[in-house]
mmCIF file of the N, C-alpha and C atoms, coordinates in Angstrom:
data_MODEL
# 
_entry.id   MODEL 
# 
loop_
_atom_site.group_PDB 
_atom_site.id 
_atom_site.type_symbol 
_atom_site.label_atom_id 
_atom_site.label_alt_id 
_atom_site.label_comp_id 
_atom_site.label_asym_id 
_atom_site.label_entity_id 
_atom_site.label_seq_id 
_atom_site.pdbx_PDB_ins_code 
_atom_site.Cartn_x 
_atom_site.Cartn_y 
_atom_site.Cartn_z 
_atom_site.occupancy 
_atom_site.B_iso_or_equiv 
_atom_site.pdbx_formal_charge 
_atom_site.auth_seq_id 
_atom_site.auth_comp_id 
_atom_site.auth_asym_id 
_atom_site.auth_atom_id 
_atom_site.pdbx_PDB_model_num 
ATOM 1   N N  . MET A 1 1  ? 8.926   -5.016  13.872 1.00 0.00 ? 1  MET A N  1 
ATOM 2   C CA . MET A 1 1  ? 7.968   -4.118  14.264 1.00 0.00 ? 1  MET A CA 1 
ATOM 3   C C  . MET A 1 1  ? 7.271   -4.588  15.247 1.00 0.00 ? 1  MET A C  1 
ATOM 4   N N  . LYS A 1 2  ? 7.145   -3.816  16.307 1.00 0.00 ? 2  LYS A N  1 
ATOM 5   C CA . LYS A 1 2  ? 6.346   -4.227  17.690 1.00 0.00 ? 2  LYS A CA 1 
ATOM 6   C C  . LYS A 1 2  ? 4.853   -4.121  17.569 1.00 0.00 ? 2  LYS A C  1 
ATOM 7   N N  . ALA A 1 3  ? 4.074   -4.529  18.278 1.00 0.00 ? 3  ALA A N  1 
ATOM 8   C CA . ALA A 1 3  ? 2.786   -4.324  18.196 1.00 0.00 ? 3  ALA A CA 1 
ATOM 9   C C  . ALA A 1 3  ? 2.255   -3.425  18.789 1.00 0.00 ? 3  ALA A C  1 
ATOM 10  N N  . SER A 1 4  ? 3.134   -2.724  19.849 1.00 0.00 ? 4  SER A N  1 
ATOM 11  C CA . SER A 1 4  ? 2.872   -1.174  20.790 1.00 0.00 ? 4  SER A CA 1 
ATOM 12  C C  . SER A 1 4  ? 3.359   -0.028  19.412 1.00 0.00 ? 4  SER A C  1 
ATOM 13  N N  . ASP A 1 5  ? 4.378   -0.471  18.670 1.00 0.00 ? 5  ASP A N  1 
ATOM 14  C CA . ASP A 1 5  ? 4.695   0.700   17.472 1.00 0.00 ? 5  ASP A CA 1 
ATOM 15  C C  . ASP A 1 5  ? 3.541   0.665   16.471 1.00 0.00 ? 5  ASP A C  1 
ATOM 16  N N  . VAL A 1 6  ? 2.948   -0.407  16.322 1.00 0.00 ? 6  VAL A N  1 
ATOM 17  C CA . VAL A 1 6  ? 1.674   -0.486  15.179 1.00 0.00 ? 6  VAL A CA 1 
ATOM 18  C C  . VAL A 1 6  ? 0.443   0.073   15.578 1.00 0.00 ? 6  VAL A C  1 
ATOM 19  N N  . ARG A 1 7  ? 0.314   -0.005  17.048 1.00 0.00 ? 7  ARG A N  1 
ATOM 20  C CA . ARG A 1 7  ? -1.055  0.704   17.642 1.00 0.00 ? 7  ARG A CA 1 
ATOM 21  C C  . ARG A 1 7  ? -0.816  2.232   17.956 1.00 0.00 ? 7  ARG A C  1 
ATOM 22  N N  . ALA A 1 8  ? 0.392   2.330   18.029 1.00 0.00 ? 8  ALA A N  1 
ATOM 23  C CA . ALA A 1 8  ? 0.628   3.995   18.043 1.00 0.00 ? 8  ALA A CA 1 
ATOM 24  C C  . ALA A 1 8  ? 0.313   4.693   16.785 1.00 0.00 ? 8  ALA A C  1 
ATOM 25  N N  . LYS A 1 9  ? 0.327   4.154   15.716 1.00 0.00 ? 9  LYS A N  1 
ATOM 26  C CA . LYS A 1 9  ? -0.035  4.723   14.247 1.00 0.00 ? 9  LYS A CA 1 
ATOM 27  C C  . LYS A 1 9  ? -1.612  4.949   14.031 1.00 0.00 ? 9  LYS A C  1 
ATOM 28  N N  . THR A 1 10 ? -1.830  5.995   12.850 1.00 0.00 ? 10 THR A N  1 
ATOM 29  C CA . THR A 1 10 ? -3.082  6.461   12.618 1.00 0.00 ? 10 THR A CA 1 
ATOM 30  C C  . THR A 1 10 ? -3.478  5.166   11.808 1.00 0.00 ? 10 THR A C  1 
ATOM 31  N N  . ILE A 1 11 ? -4.989  5.254   11.309 1.00 0.00 ? 11 ILE A N  1 
ATOM 32  C CA . ILE A 1 11 ? -5.345  4.203   10.354 1.00 0.00 ? 11 ILE A CA 1 
ATOM 33  C C  . ILE A 1 11 ? -4.660  4.658   8.916  1.00 0.00 ? 11 ILE A C  1 
ATOM 34  N N  . ASP A 1 12 ? -4.294  6.162   8.504  1.00 0.00 ? 12 ASP A N  1 
ATOM 35  C CA . ASP A 1 12 ? -3.771  6.326   7.306  1.00 0.00 ? 12 ASP A CA 1 
ATOM 36  C C  . ASP A 1 12 ? -2.312  5.747   7.424  1.00 0.00 ? 12 ASP A C  1 
ATOM 37  N N  . GLU A 1 13 ? -1.561  5.961   8.355  1.00 0.00 ? 13 GLU A N  1 
ATOM 38  C CA . GLU A 1 13 ? -0.304  5.542   8.548  1.00 0.00 ? 13 GLU A CA 1 
ATOM 39  C C  . GLU A 1 13 ? -0.085  4.126   8.255  1.00 0.00 ? 13 GLU A C  1 
ATOM 40  N N  . LEU A 1 14 ? -1.114  3.390   9.157  1.00 0.00 ? 14 LEU A N  1 
ATOM 41  C CA . LEU A 1 14 ? -1.006  1.875   8.979  1.00 0.00 ? 14 LEU A CA 1 
ATOM 42  C C  . LEU A 1 14 ? -1.259  1.397   7.579  1.00 0.00 ? 14 LEU A C  1 
ATOM 43  N N  . LYS A 1 15 ? -2.226  2.059   6.804  1.00 0.00 ? 15 LYS A N  1 
ATOM 44  C CA . LYS A 1 15 ? -2.371  1.758   5.350  1.00 0.00 ? 15 LYS A CA 1 
ATOM 45  C C  . LYS A 1 15 ? -1.412  1.943   4.723  1.00 0.00 ? 15 LYS A C  1 
ATOM 46  N N  . ASP A 1 16 ? -0.414  3.131   4.676  1.00 0.00 ? 16 ASP A N  1 
ATOM 47  C CA . ASP A 1 16 ? 0.730   3.139   4.140  1.00 0.00 ? 16 ASP A CA 1 
ATOM 48  C C  . ASP A 1 16 ? 1.799   2.246   4.151  1.00 0.00 ? 16 ASP A C  1 
ATOM 49  N N  . THR A 1 17 ? 1.707   1.949   5.694  1.00 0.00 ? 17 THR A N  1 
ATOM 50  C CA . THR A 1 17 ? 3.063   0.964   6.178  1.00 0.00 ? 17 THR A CA 1 
ATOM 51  C C  . THR A 1 17 ? 2.468   -0.679  5.493  1.00 0.00 ? 17 THR A C  1 
ATOM 52  N N  . LEU A 1 18 ? 1.396   -0.794  5.423  1.00 0.00 ? 18 LEU A N  1 
ATOM 53  C CA . LEU A 1 18 ? 0.937   -2.115  4.701  1.00 0.00 ? 18 LEU A CA 1 
ATOM 54  C C  . LEU A 1 18 ? 1.198   -2.294  2.872  1.00 0.00 ? 18 LEU A C  1 
ATOM 55  N N  . VAL A 1 19 ? 1.046   -1.042  2.638  1.00 0.00 ? 19 VAL A N  1 
ATOM 56  C CA . VAL A 1 19 ? 1.378   -0.883  1.140  1.00 0.00 ? 19 VAL A CA 1 
ATOM 57  C C  . VAL A 1 19 ? 2.942   -1.420  1.015  1.00 0.00 ? 19 VAL A C  1 
ATOM 58  N N  . ALA A 1 20 ? 3.638   -0.729  1.816  1.00 0.00 ? 20 ALA A N  1 
ATOM 59  C CA . ALA A 1 20 ? 5.124   -0.738  1.614  1.00 0.00 ? 20 ALA A CA 1 
ATOM 60  C C  . ALA A 1 20 ? 5.425   -2.018  1.905  1.00 0.00 ? 20 ALA A C  1 
ATOM 61  N N  . LEU A 1 21 ? 4.884   -2.672  2.898  1.00 0.00 ? 21 LEU A N  1 
ATOM 62  C CA . LEU A 1 21 ? 5.116   -4.240  3.302  1.00 0.00 ? 21 LEU A CA 1 
ATOM 63  C C  . LEU A 1 21 ? 4.620   -5.337  2.259  1.00 0.00 ? 21 LEU A C  1 
ATOM 64  N N  . LYS A 1 22 ? 3.426   -4.927  1.427  1.00 0.00 ? 22 LYS A N  1 
ATOM 65  C CA . LYS A 1 22 ? 3.253   -5.627  0.490  1.00 0.00 ? 22 LYS A CA 1 
ATOM 66  C C  . LYS A 1 22 ? 4.495   -5.601  -0.518 1.00 0.00 ? 22 LYS A C  1 
ATOM 67  N N  . LYS A 1 23 ? 4.646   -4.525  -0.996 1.00 0.00 ? 23 LYS A N  1 
ATOM 68  C CA . LYS A 1 23 ? 6.049   -4.377  -2.117 1.00 0.00 ? 23 LYS A CA 1 
ATOM 69  C C  . LYS A 1 23 ? 6.937   -5.014  -1.366 1.00 0.00 ? 23 LYS A C  1 
ATOM 70  N N  . GLU A 1 24 ? 7.348   -4.662  -0.265 1.00 0.00 ? 24 GLU A N  1 
ATOM 71  C CA . GLU A 1 24 ? 8.573   -5.587  -0.073 1.00 0.00 ? 24 GLU A CA 1 
ATOM 72  C C  . GLU A 1 24 ? 8.730   -7.179  0.003  1.00 0.00 ? 24 GLU A C  1 
ATOM 73  N N  . GLN A 1 25 ? 7.163   -7.503  0.318  1.00 0.00 ? 25 GLN A N  1 
ATOM 74  C CA . GLN A 1 25 ? 7.036   -9.046  0.359  1.00 0.00 ? 25 GLN A CA 1 
ATOM 75  C C  . GLN A 1 25 ? 7.200   -9.386  -1.458 1.00 0.00 ? 25 GLN A C  1 
ATOM 76  N N  . PHE A 1 26 ? 6.381   -8.663  -2.118 1.00 0.00 ? 26 PHE A N  1 
ATOM 77  C CA . PHE A 1 26 ? 6.495   -9.064  -3.425 1.00 0.00 ? 26 PHE A CA 1 
ATOM 78  C C  . PHE A 1 26 ? 8.056   -9.092  -4.046 1.00 0.00 ? 26 PHE A C  1 
ATOM 79  N N  . ASN A 1 27 ? 8.735   -8.246  -3.647 1.00 0.00 ? 27 ASN A N  1 
ATOM 80  C CA . ASN A 1 27 ? 10.249  -8.035  -4.059 1.00 0.00 ? 27 ASN A CA 1 
ATOM 81  C C  . ASN A 1 27 ? 11.016  -9.298  -3.285 1.00 0.00 ? 27 ASN A C  1 
ATOM 82  N N  . LEU A 1 28 ? 10.755  -9.609  -2.141 1.00 0.00 ? 28 LEU A N  1 
ATOM 83  C CA . LEU A 1 28 ? 11.712  -10.739 -1.484 1.00 0.00 ? 28 LEU A CA 1 
ATOM 84  C C  . LEU A 1 28 ? 11.172  -11.864 -2.201 1.00 0.00 ? 28 LEU A C  1 
ATOM 85  N N  . ARG A 1 29 ? 9.843   -12.283 -2.533 1.00 0.00 ? 29 ARG A N  1 
ATOM 86  C CA . ARG A 1 29 ? 9.396   -13.442 -3.482 1.00 0.00 ? 29 ARG A CA 1 
ATOM 87  C C  . ARG A 1 29 ? 10.102  -13.488 -4.845 1.00 0.00 ? 29 ARG A C  1 
ATOM 88  N N  . PHE A 1 30 ? 10.330  -12.532 -5.222 1.00 0.00 ? 30 PHE A N  1 
ATOM 89  C CA . PHE A 1 30 ? 11.062  -12.350 -6.358 1.00 0.00 ? 30 PHE A CA 1 
ATOM 90  C C  . PHE A 1 30 ? 12.386  -12.598 -6.586 1.00 0.00 ? 30 PHE A C  1 
ATOM 91  N N  . GLN A 1 31 ? 13.063  -12.259 -5.496 1.00 0.00 ? 31 GLN A N  1 
ATOM 92  C CA . GLN A 1 31 ? 14.415  -12.521 -5.114 1.00 0.00 ? 31 GLN A CA 1 
ATOM 93  C C  . GLN A 1 31 ? 14.467  -14.111 -5.047 1.00 0.00 ? 31 GLN A C  1 
ATOM 94  N N  . ARG A 1 32 ? 13.629  -14.378 -4.176 1.00 0.00 ? 32 ARG A N  1 
ATOM 95  C CA . ARG A 1 32 ? 13.604  -15.986 -3.964 1.00 0.00 ? 32 ARG A CA 1 
ATOM 96  C C  . ARG A 1 32 ? 13.508  -16.776 -5.228 1.00 0.00 ? 32 ARG A C  1 
ATOM 97  N N  . ALA A 1 33 ? 12.754  -16.352 -5.867 1.00 0.00 ? 33 ALA A N  1 
ATOM 98  C CA . ALA A 1 33 ? 12.389  -17.053 -7.137 1.00 0.00 ? 33 ALA A CA 1 
ATOM 99  C C  . ALA A 1 33 ? 13.483  -17.165 -8.098 1.00 0.00 ? 33 ALA A C  1 
ATOM 100 N N  . THR A 1 34 ? 14.584  -15.908 -7.972 1.00 0.00 ? 34 THR A N  1 
ATOM 101 C CA . THR A 1 34 ? 15.513  -15.921 -8.755 1.00 0.00 ? 34 THR A CA 1 
ATOM 102 C C  . THR A 1 34 ? 16.896  -16.142 -8.280 1.00 0.00 ? 34 THR A C  1 
ATOM 103 N N  . GLN A 1 35 ? 16.779  -16.875 -6.971 1.00 0.00 ? 35 GLN A N  1 
ATOM 104 C CA . GLN A 1 35 ? 17.883  -17.167 -6.191 1.00 0.00 ? 35 GLN A CA 1 
ATOM 105 C C  . GLN A 1 35 ? 18.872  -16.180 -5.840 1.00 0.00 ? 35 GLN A C  1 
ATOM 106 N N  . GLN A 1 36 ? 18.360  -14.766 -5.572 1.00 0.00 ? 36 GLN A N  1 
ATOM 107 C CA . GLN A 1 36 ? 19.086  -13.763 -5.296 1.00 0.00 ? 36 GLN A CA 1 
ATOM 108 C C  . GLN A 1 36 ? 18.643  -13.455 -3.813 1.00 0.00 ? 36 GLN A C  1 
ATOM 109 N N  . LEU A 1 37 ? 17.869  -14.097 -3.011 1.00 0.00 ? 37 LEU A N  1 
ATOM 110 C CA . LEU A 1 37 ? 17.538  -13.875 -1.578 1.00 0.00 ? 37 LEU A CA 1 
ATOM 111 C C  . LEU A 1 37 ? 18.742  -13.924 -0.622 1.00 0.00 ? 37 LEU A C  1 
ATOM 112 N N  . GLU A 1 38 ? 19.111  -13.007 -0.166 1.00 0.00 ? 38 GLU A N  1 
ATOM 113 C CA . GLU A 1 38 ? 20.391  -12.993 0.895  1.00 0.00 ? 38 GLU A CA 1 
ATOM 114 C C  . GLU A 1 38 ? 19.541  -13.468 2.269  1.00 0.00 ? 38 GLU A C  1 
ATOM 115 N N  . SER A 1 39 ? 18.493  -12.697 2.867  1.00 0.00 ? 39 SER A N  1 
ATOM 116 C CA . SER A 1 39 ? 18.069  -13.020 4.105  1.00 0.00 ? 39 SER A CA 1 
ATOM 117 C C  . SER A 1 39 ? 16.705  -13.690 4.110  1.00 0.00 ? 39 SER A C  1 
ATOM 118 N N  . THR A 1 40 ? 16.817  -14.928 4.330  1.00 0.00 ? 40 THR A N  1 
ATOM 119 C CA . THR A 1 40 ? 15.398  -15.961 3.986  1.00 0.00 ? 40 THR A CA 1 
ATOM 120 C C  . THR A 1 40 ? 14.517  -15.433 5.420  1.00 0.00 ? 40 THR A C  1 
ATOM 121 N N  . SER A 1 41 ? 15.095  -15.042 6.372  1.00 0.00 ? 41 SER A N  1 
ATOM 122 C CA . SER A 1 41 ? 14.114  -14.783 7.705  1.00 0.00 ? 41 SER A CA 1 
ATOM 123 C C  . SER A 1 41 ? 13.390  -13.564 7.485  1.00 0.00 ? 41 SER A C  1 
ATOM 124 N N  . ARG A 1 42 ? 13.784  -12.625 6.569  1.00 0.00 ? 42 ARG A N  1 
ATOM 125 C CA . ARG A 1 42 ? 13.046  -11.384 6.477  1.00 0.00 ? 42 ARG A CA 1 
ATOM 126 C C  . ARG A 1 42 ? 11.659  -11.637 5.753  1.00 0.00 ? 42 ARG A C  1 
ATOM 127 N N  . VAL A 1 43 ? 11.605  -12.707 4.750  1.00 0.00 ? 43 VAL A N  1 
ATOM 128 C CA . VAL A 1 43 ? 10.245  -12.970 4.405  1.00 0.00 ? 43 VAL A CA 1 
ATOM 129 C C  . VAL A 1 43 ? 9.294   -13.274 5.392  1.00 0.00 ? 43 VAL A C  1 
ATOM 130 N N  . ARG A 1 44 ? 9.808   -14.092 6.709  1.00 0.00 ? 44 ARG A N  1 
ATOM 131 C CA . ARG A 1 44 ? 8.590   -14.172 7.560  1.00 0.00 ? 44 ARG A CA 1 
ATOM 132 C C  . ARG A 1 44 ? 8.467   -13.229 8.529  1.00 0.00 ? 44 ARG A C  1 
ATOM 133 N N  . GLU A 1 45 ? 9.454   -12.173 8.692  1.00 0.00 ? 45 GLU A N  1 
ATOM 134 C CA . GLU A 1 45 ? 9.217   -11.091 9.352  1.00 0.00 ? 45 GLU A CA 1 
ATOM 135 C C  . GLU A 1 45 ? 8.450   -10.324 8.775  1.00 0.00 ? 45 GLU A C  1 
ATOM 136 N N  . VAL A 1 46 ? 8.436   -10.226 7.477  1.00 0.00 ? 46 VAL A N  1 
ATOM 137 C CA . VAL A 1 46 ? 7.574   -9.353  6.623  1.00 0.00 ? 46 VAL A CA 1 
ATOM 138 C C  . VAL A 1 46 ? 6.151   -9.845  6.816  1.00 0.00 ? 46 VAL A C  1 
ATOM 139 N N  . ARG A 1 47 ? 6.020   -10.960 6.490  1.00 0.00 ? 47 ARG A N  1 
ATOM 140 C CA . ARG A 1 47 ? 4.909   -11.640 6.370  1.00 0.00 ? 47 ARG A CA 1 
ATOM 141 C C  . ARG A 1 47 ? 4.024   -11.453 7.866  1.00 0.00 ? 47 ARG A C  1 
ATOM 142 N N  . ARG A 1 48 ? 4.675   -11.828 8.909  1.00 0.00 ? 48 ARG A N  1 
ATOM 143 C CA . ARG A 1 48 ? 4.309   -11.509 10.269 1.00 0.00 ? 48 ARG A CA 1 
ATOM 144 C C  . ARG A 1 48 ? 3.729   -9.978  10.464 1.00 0.00 ? 48 ARG A C  1 
ATOM 145 N N  . ASP A 1 49 ? 4.692   -9.250  9.952  1.00 0.00 ? 49 ASP A N  1 
ATOM 146 C CA . ASP A 1 49 ? 4.289   -7.599  9.923  1.00 0.00 ? 49 ASP A CA 1 
ATOM 147 C C  . ASP A 1 49 ? 3.264   -7.319  9.531  1.00 0.00 ? 49 ASP A C  1 
ATOM 148 N N  . ILE A 1 50 ? 2.990   -7.991  8.190  1.00 0.00 ? 50 ILE A N  1 
ATOM 149 C CA . ILE A 1 50 ? 1.771   -7.353  7.336  1.00 0.00 ? 50 ILE A CA 1 
ATOM 150 C C  . ILE A 1 50 ? 0.168   -8.012  8.361  1.00 0.00 ? 50 ILE A C  1 
ATOM 151 N N  . ALA A 1 51 ? 0.339   -9.201  8.619  1.00 0.00 ? 51 ALA A N  1 
ATOM 152 C CA . ALA A 1 51 ? -0.782  -9.673  9.817  1.00 0.00 ? 51 ALA A CA 1 
ATOM 153 C C  . ALA A 1 51 ? -0.722  -8.861  10.952 1.00 0.00 ? 51 ALA A C  1 
ATOM 154 N N  . ARG A 1 52 ? 0.237   -8.410  11.341 1.00 0.00 ? 52 ARG A N  1 
ATOM 155 C CA . ARG A 1 52 ? -0.027  -7.463  12.739 1.00 0.00 ? 52 ARG A CA 1 
ATOM 156 C C  . ARG A 1 52 ? -0.763  -6.282  12.130 1.00 0.00 ? 52 ARG A C  1 
ATOM 157 N N  . VAL A 1 53 ? -0.209  -5.544  11.148 1.00 0.00 ? 53 VAL A N  1 
ATOM 158 C CA . VAL A 1 53 ? -0.950  -4.366  10.647 1.00 0.00 ? 53 VAL A CA 1 
ATOM 159 C C  . VAL A 1 53 ? -2.434  -4.556  10.284 1.00 0.00 ? 53 VAL A C  1 
ATOM 160 N N  . LYS A 1 54 ? -2.774  -5.656  9.719  1.00 0.00 ? 54 LYS A N  1 
ATOM 161 C CA . LYS A 1 54 ? -3.806  -5.909  9.317  1.00 0.00 ? 54 LYS A CA 1 
ATOM 162 C C  . LYS A 1 54 ? -4.815  -6.242  10.643 1.00 0.00 ? 54 LYS A C  1 
ATOM 163 N N  . THR A 1 55 ? -4.372  -6.730  11.649 1.00 0.00 ? 55 THR A N  1 
ATOM 164 C CA . THR A 1 55 ? -5.407  -6.851  13.032 1.00 0.00 ? 55 THR A CA 1 
ATOM 165 C C  . THR A 1 55 ? -5.235  -5.608  13.386 1.00 0.00 ? 55 THR A C  1 
ATOM 166 N N  . VAL A 1 56 ? -4.525  -4.921  13.709 1.00 0.00 ? 56 VAL A N  1 
ATOM 167 C CA . VAL A 1 56 ? -4.651  -3.674  14.463 1.00 0.00 ? 56 VAL A CA 1 
ATOM 168 C C  . VAL A 1 56 ? -5.572  -2.810  13.275 1.00 0.00 ? 56 VAL A C  1 
ATOM 169 N N  . LEU A 1 57 ? -5.401  -2.858  12.228 1.00 0.00 ? 57 LEU A N  1 
ATOM 170 C CA . LEU A 1 57 ? -6.469  -2.043  11.394 1.00 0.00 ? 57 LEU A CA 1 
ATOM 171 C C  . LEU A 1 57 ? -8.000  -2.431  11.636 1.00 0.00 ? 57 LEU A C  1 
ATOM 172 N N  . ALA A 1 58 ? -7.821  -3.920  11.698 1.00 0.00 ? 58 ALA A N  1 
ATOM 173 C CA . ALA A 1 58 ? -9.314  -4.321  11.867 1.00 0.00 ? 58 ALA A CA 1 
ATOM 174 C C  . ALA A 1 58 ? -9.913  -4.023  13.315 1.00 0.00 ? 58 ALA A C  1 
ATOM 175 N N  . GLU A 1 59 ? -8.852  -3.895  14.326 1.00 0.00 ? 59 GLU A N  1 
ATOM 176 C CA . GLU A 1 59 ? -9.288  -3.547  15.752 1.00 0.00 ? 59 GLU A CA 1 
ATOM 177 C C  . GLU A 1 59 ? -9.729  -2.252  15.705 1.00 0.00 ? 59 GLU A C  1 
ATOM 178 N N  . GLN A 1 60 ? -9.158  -1.060  14.747 1.00 0.00 ? 60 GLN A N  1 
ATOM 179 C CA . GLN A 1 60 ? -9.329  0.092   14.737 1.00 0.00 ? 60 GLN A CA 1 
ATOM 180 C C  . GLN A 1 60 ? -10.572 0.290   14.033 1.00 0.00 ? 60 GLN A C  1 
ATOM 181 N N  . SER A 1 61 ? -10.951 -0.047  13.086 1.00 0.00 ? 61 SER A N  1 
ATOM 182 C CA . SER A 1 61 ? -11.991 -0.015  12.182 1.00 0.00 ? 61 SER A CA 1 
ATOM 183 C C  . SER A 1 61 ? -13.245 -0.544  13.140 1.00 0.00 ? 61 SER A C  1 
ATOM 184 N N  . LYS A 1 62 ? -13.243 -1.523  13.935 1.00 0.00 ? 62 LYS A N  1 
ATOM 185 C CA . LYS A 1 62 ? -14.464 -2.050  14.921 1.00 0.00 ? 62 LYS A CA 1 
ATOM 186 C C  . LYS A 1 62 ? -14.469 -1.363  15.578 1.00 0.00 ? 62 LYS A C  1 
ATOM 187 N N  . SER A 1 63 ? -13.482 -0.478  16.555 1.00 0.00 ? 63 SER A N  1 
ATOM 188 C CA . SER A 1 63 ? -13.794 0.400   17.572 1.00 0.00 ? 63 SER A CA 1 
ATOM 189 C C  . SER A 1 63 ? -14.466 1.914   17.009 1.00 0.00 ? 63 SER A C  1 
ATOM 190 N N  . LEU A 1 64 ? -14.139 1.978   15.602 1.00 0.00 ? 64 LEU A N  1 
ATOM 191 C CA . LEU A 1 64 ? -14.886 3.267   15.345 1.00 0.00 ? 64 LEU A CA 1 
ATOM 192 C C  . LEU A 1 64 ? -16.209 3.095   15.006 1.00 0.00 ? 64 LEU A C  1 
ATOM 193 N N  . GLU A 1 65 ? -16.568 1.825   14.412 1.00 0.00 ? 65 GLU A N  1 
ATOM 194 C CA . GLU A 1 65 ? -17.875 1.375   14.119 1.00 0.00 ? 65 GLU A CA 1 
ATOM 195 C C  . GLU A 1 65 ? -18.830 1.466   15.129 1.00 0.00 ? 65 GLU A C  1 
ATOM 196 N N  . THR A 1 66 ? -18.326 0.967   16.573 1.00 0.00 ? 66 THR A N  1 
ATOM 197 C CA . THR A 1 66 ? -18.925 0.943   17.885 1.00 0.00 ? 66 THR A CA 1 
ATOM 198 C C  . THR A 1 66 ? -19.258 2.289   18.598 1.00 0.00 ? 66 THR A C  1 
ATOM 199 N N  . SER A 1 67 ? -18.220 3.173   18.227 1.00 0.00 ? 67 SER A N  1 
ATOM 200 C CA . SER A 1 67 ? -18.348 4.272   18.766 1.00 0.00 ? 67 SER A CA 1 
ATOM 201 C C  . SER A 1 67 ? -19.400 5.279   18.222 1.00 0.00 ? 67 SER A C  1 
# 
């Protein structure tokens, strides 16, 4: 997920995306613990996507406060 894609979403869409990514992260951790994880690089991608979404959410909420 690119940062430009994330910035194009509304706050509600970002919150929904964040919930979905957290669920995926939990499932990936569970698969890794049970030795069923096939794509280990996906763990890193999801973690970075979560950080990206949180950053954009913070930026947007900060811009709403100053407006």
